[in-house]
C-alpha positions as CSV (number, residue, x, y, z in Angstrom):
1,M,19.8,7.1,9.2
2,N,16.8,9.0,8.9
3,P,13.4,7.3,8.4
4,R,13.3,7.2,4.7
5,Q,17.0,5.4,4.8
6,Q,15.6,2.9,7.7
7,C,13.0,2.1,5.2
8,L,15.1,1.5,2.4
9,E,17.5,-0.7,4.3
10,C,14.7,-3.1,5.9
11,F,13.3,-3.2,2.2
12,H,16.9,-4.1,1.0
13,R,17.6,-6.9,3.8
14,T,17.3,-10.7,2.6
15,P,14.5,-11.5,3.2
16,P,12.8,-8.0,3.2
17,A,11.6,-6.6,6.6
18,T,8.3,-5.7,4.6
19,F,6.6,-4.7,8.3
20,E,9.5,-2.9,10.1
21,A,9.9,-0.7,6.7
22,A,6.3,0.3,7.0
23,L,6.7,1.4,10.3
24,W,9.5,3.6,9.5
25,I,7.4,4.8,6.8
26,A,5.0,6.2,9.6
27,V,8.1,7.5,11.4
28,E,8.8,9.6,8.2
29,H,5.4,11.2,8.8
30,D,5.6,11.6,12.7
31,A,8.9,11.8,14.3
32,Q,6.8,10.7,17.7
33,V,6.4,7.6,16.4
34,D,8.5,4.7,18.0
35,P,9.1,1.2,16.0
36,R,9.8,-0.5,19.0
37,Q,6.7,0.2,20.6
38,I,4.7,-0.7,17.8
39,L,6.5,-4.0,17.5
40,E,5.9,-4.8,21.2
41,R,2.3,-4.4,20.9
42,V,2.5,-6.9,17.8
43,D,4.8,-9.2,20.1
44,Q,1.7,-8.9,22.2
45,L,-0.8,-9.7,19.3
46,Q,1.4,-12.5,18.5
47,R,1.0,-13.9,21.9
48,Q,-2.6,-13.3,21.9
49,A,-3.0,-15.3,18.5
50,S,-0.8,-18.2,19.9
51,A,-2.9,-19.0,22.6
52,A,-6.3,-18.4,20.9
53,L,-5.7,-20.5,17.3
54,P,-6.9,-24.0,17.5
55,T,-4.8,-26.9,17.2
56,L,-4.6,-27.1,13.2
57,P,-1.8,-27.7,10.8
58,A,-0.4,-24.4,9.9
59,G,-1.8,-24.4,6.4
60,E,-5.1,-24.3,7.9
61,L,-4.8,-21.7,10.5
62,A,-4.6,-18.3,7.9
63,Q,-8.1,-17.7,8.4
64,P,-8.7,-18.5,12.1
65,L,-5.9,-15.9,12.5
66,L,-7.7,-13.5,10.3
67,R,-11.2,-14.1,12.4
68,H,-9.2,-13.8,15.7
69,M,-7.8,-10.3,14.6
70,A,-11.4,-9.2,13.5
71,S,-12.7,-10.9,17.2
72,L,-10.0,-8.1,18.7
73,G,-11.3,-5.3,16.9
74,F,-9.5,-5.0,13.4
75,Q,-11.6,-3.8,10.7
76,Q,-11.8,-1.5,7.9
77,E,-11.7,1.8,8.1
78,D,-15.2,3.1,7.0
79,M,-14.9,7.0,6.1
80,A,-16.5,9.0,3.5
81,Q,-13.0,11.2,3.5
82,P,-10.4,8.7,5.1
83,K,-7.4,10.2,6.8
84,P,-3.9,9.2,6.4
85,A,-4.3,7.2,10.0
86,A,-6.2,4.8,7.9
87,A,-3.1,3.5,6.1
88,L,-0.2,4.3,8.6
89,L,0.7,0.9,10.3
90,D,1.2,2.6,13.8
91,K,-2.2,4.1,13.9
92,I,-4.0,0.9,12.7
93,V,-2.1,-1.1,15.4
94,E,-3.3,1.6,17.9
95,R,-7.1,1.9,16.8
96,R,-7.5,-1.3,15.0
97,R,-9.1,0.5,12.0
98,G,-7.6,0.6,8.7
99,Q,-7.4,-0.1,4.8
100,P,-7.2,-3.7,3.7
101,L,-3.6,-3.3,2.7
102,G,-2.9,-2.4,6.4
103,L,-5.0,-4.9,8.1
104,A,-3.0,-7.3,5.8
105,M,0.5,-6.3,6.9
106,I,-0.6,-6.9,10.3
107,A,-1.8,-10.2,9.4
108,L,1.1,-11.2,7.1
109,E,3.6,-10.0,9.9
110,L,1.8,-12.2,12.4
111,A,1.5,-15.3,9.9
112,R,5.2,-15.0,9.7
113,R,6.3,-15.0,13.3
114,L,3.7,-17.9,13.8
115,E,5.0,-19.7,10.7
116,I,1.5,-20.0,9.1
117,P,1.8,-19.8,5.6
118,L,0.2,-16.8,4.1
119,E,1.1,-14.2,1.2
120,G,-0.4,-11.0,0.0
121,V,-2.4,-10.6,-3.0
122,N,-2.3,-7.4,-5.0
123,F,-5.9,-7.4,-6.1
124,P,-7.1,-3.9,-7.3
125,G,-8.8,-1.6,-4.7
126,H,-9.2,-4.1,-2.1
127,F,-5.8,-5.8,-0.8
128,L,-6.1,-9.4,-0.2
129,V,-4.4,-12.1,1.3
130,R,-4.0,-15.8,0.3
131,V,-2.7,-19.3,1.4
132,P,0.3,-20.2,-1.2
133,G,-1.7,-23.0,-3.6
134,A,-5.1,-22.4,-2.4
135,D,-8.1,-22.0,-4.9
136,H,-9.3,-18.7,-2.9
137,S,-7.9,-15.8,-1.3
138,L,-9.2,-14.0,2.1
139,D,-10.4,-10.9,2.9
140,P,-8.1,-9.3,5.6
141,C,-11.1,-7.5,7.0
142,G,-12.4,-10.5,8.8
143,G,-11.1,-13.3,6.8
144,R,-14.3,-14.4,4.3
145,R,-13.2,-16.5,1.4
146,L,-13.1,-15.0,-1.9
147,Y,-13.3,-17.5,-5.0
148,P,-13.1,-16.2,-8.6
149,K,-17.1,-15.4,-8.5
150,D,-16.5,-13.2,-5.6
151,C,-13.8,-11.5,-7.0
152,R,-15.5,-10.6,-10.1
153,E,-18.2,-9.4,-8.0
154,L,-15.7,-7.2,-5.7
155,L,-14.5,-5.4,-9.1
156,L,-17.8,-5.1,-10.3
157,R,-18.9,-2.9,-7.0
158,Q,-15.8,-1.0,-7.1
159,F,-15.0,-0.3,-11.0
160,G,-18.1,-1.0,-12.9
161,P,-18.9,-3.6,-15.5
162,D,-16.1,-2.7,-17.9
163,M,-13.3,-4.1,-15.7
164,P,-13.2,-7.8,-16.0
165,L,-11.1,-10.1,-13.7
166,K,-7.8,-10.9,-14.8
167,A,-4.9,-13.3,-13.8
168,E,-2.8,-10.3,-13.0
169,H,-5.4,-9.2,-10.6
170,L,-4.4,-12.2,-8.4
171,R,-0.6,-12.1,-8.5
172,T,1.2,-12.8,-5.4
173,A,2.1,-9.4,-3.9
174,T,6.1,-8.8,-3.7
175,P,7.3,-6.7,-0.8
176,Q,8.3,-4.0,-3.3
177,A,4.4,-4.2,-4.6
178,M,2.9,-3.7,-1.1
179,L,5.3,-0.9,0.0
180,Q,4.5,1.0,-3.3
181,R,1.3,0.6,-3.0
182,L,1.3,1.8,0.7
183,S,3.0,4.7,-0.2
184,R,0.5,5.5,-3.3
185,N,-2.3,5.3,-0.8
186,L,-0.7,7.6,1.5
187,R,0.1,9.9,-1.6
188,H,-3.8,9.9,-2.4
189,L,-4.9,10.6,1.4
190,H,-2.7,13.2,2.2
191,H,-3.5,14.6,-1.0
192,I,-7.0,15.0,-0.4
193,N,-6.4,15.9,3.4
194,E,-4.4,18.8,1.8
195,D,-1.0,18.1,3.2
196,L,0.9,18.3,-0.3
197,I,4.6,18.1,1.4
198,A,3.8,14.7,3.1
199,S,1.8,13.5,-0.1
200,L,5.4,14.4,-2.1
201,K,7.4,12.4,0.3
202,D,5.0,9.6,-0.7
203,A,5.5,10.3,-4.1
204,N,9.1,10.6,-3.8
205,R,9.1,7.1,-1.7
206,V,7.2,5.5,-4.7
207,L,9.7,6.1,-7.2
208,E,12.9,5.2,-4.7
209,L,11.3,1.8,-3.9
210,G,11.4,0.5,-7.6
211,Q,10.2,1.2,-11.4
212,A,7.4,3.6,-11.2
213,N,4.8,3.9,-13.9
214,T,3.0,6.6,-15.8
215,S,0.3,7.4,-12.8
216,D,3.1,7.6,-10.6
217,Y,4.8,10.5,-12.5
218,L,1.9,12.4,-13.3
219,A,0.8,12.1,-9.9
220,R,3.9,13.6,-8.7
221,A,4.0,16.3,-11.4
222,S,0.1,17.6,-10.1
223,L,1.9,18.0,-6.9
224,Y,4.9,20.0,-8.1
225,Q,2.5,21.8,-10.4
226,T,0.6,23.1,-7.4
227,L,3.6,24.0,-5.2
228,E,4.9,25.6,-8.4
229,C,7.9,23.7,-9.3
230,P,7.7,24.1,-13.1
231,Q,11.0,22.4,-13.5
232,A,10.3,19.3,-11.1
233,E,7.0,19.3,-13.1
234,R,8.7,19.4,-16.5
235,Y,10.9,16.0,-15.4
236,D,7.8,13.8,-14.5
237,L,5.8,14.9,-17.3
238,E,8.7,14.0,-19.8
239,H,9.0,10.6,-18.1
240,A,5.4,10.0,-18.1
241,L,5.4,10.7,-21.6
242,L,8.4,8.3,-22.5
243,L,6.3,5.4,-20.4
244,S,2.9,6.5,-21.7
245,E,1.4,3.7,-24.5
246,D,-1.8,5.9,-24.6
247,P,-1.9,8.0,-28.1
248,V,-4.0,10.7,-26.7
249,Q,-2.3,11.1,-23.1
250,R,0.8,11.5,-25.1
251,I,-0.9,14.2,-27.1
252,R,-1.9,15.7,-24.1
253,L,1.3,15.7,-22.0
254,A,3.3,16.9,-25.3
255,Q,1.1,20.0,-25.1
256,R,1.0,20.6,-21.5
257,L,5.3,20.5,-21.8
258,V,4.9,23.5,-24.2
259,T,3.8,25.5,-22.0
260,L,6.3,25.1,-19.0
261,P,9.7,26.7,-19.2
262,S,12.1,25.2,-20.8
263,R,15.3,23.5,-18.9
264,G,17.2,26.6,-20.2
265,G,15.3,29.1,-18.1
266,I,11.9,30.8,-18.1
267,H,10.9,32.7,-21.2
């Protein structure tokens, strides 16, 4: 199987092997990546965490685990224009720097192995984790507790005052949601770093992992437009038009479709 097929095979297991699936995404972008070596490094991190964590009930060990990771140097990548390495799990394990989602996926894998209850939270702009049933979330970048007031402040800093905190922002992240979010992050990072073919791989993976949204089809359509693939661009614009509930956006999409060659050929 090729890396994409390996990724999807891990995703479709019961339960899904989310961390391993994310490693195969890294292989898809760099054939030199060996998932076994990365898993061996995670084995070592697991042993270190097991020895360092305090003697507490498993339900109280999530925050100590995140603080232990921070003590080992795992922290958020802080760059004006981040590189794809900030999202690729092999690079995050190696460099101990990355986006919140990548740090969270490592923490979730360690928690799973150590039987510490922990789940992802698909919070906009900054992925979080949480002990199931807790009244607060945890920042994967150091373990800080985030109550609803803190989450509202986080939204304010990232998106401004027009985005109120909603219940959907604190939903548990499924394996599908995490892998799609990782793929969207990589799609963006490869795009802003001018690697359009890599970005297209990520855009395709978003759709293969499950139901896509209007923005996913528009993002891939823009890539096809830049790569001068008008029929593929048309396909994605048509799907975006079907999914869009914004009247203004629908008008713009219809106008854009008129400018493209028809399916019957160029005219």
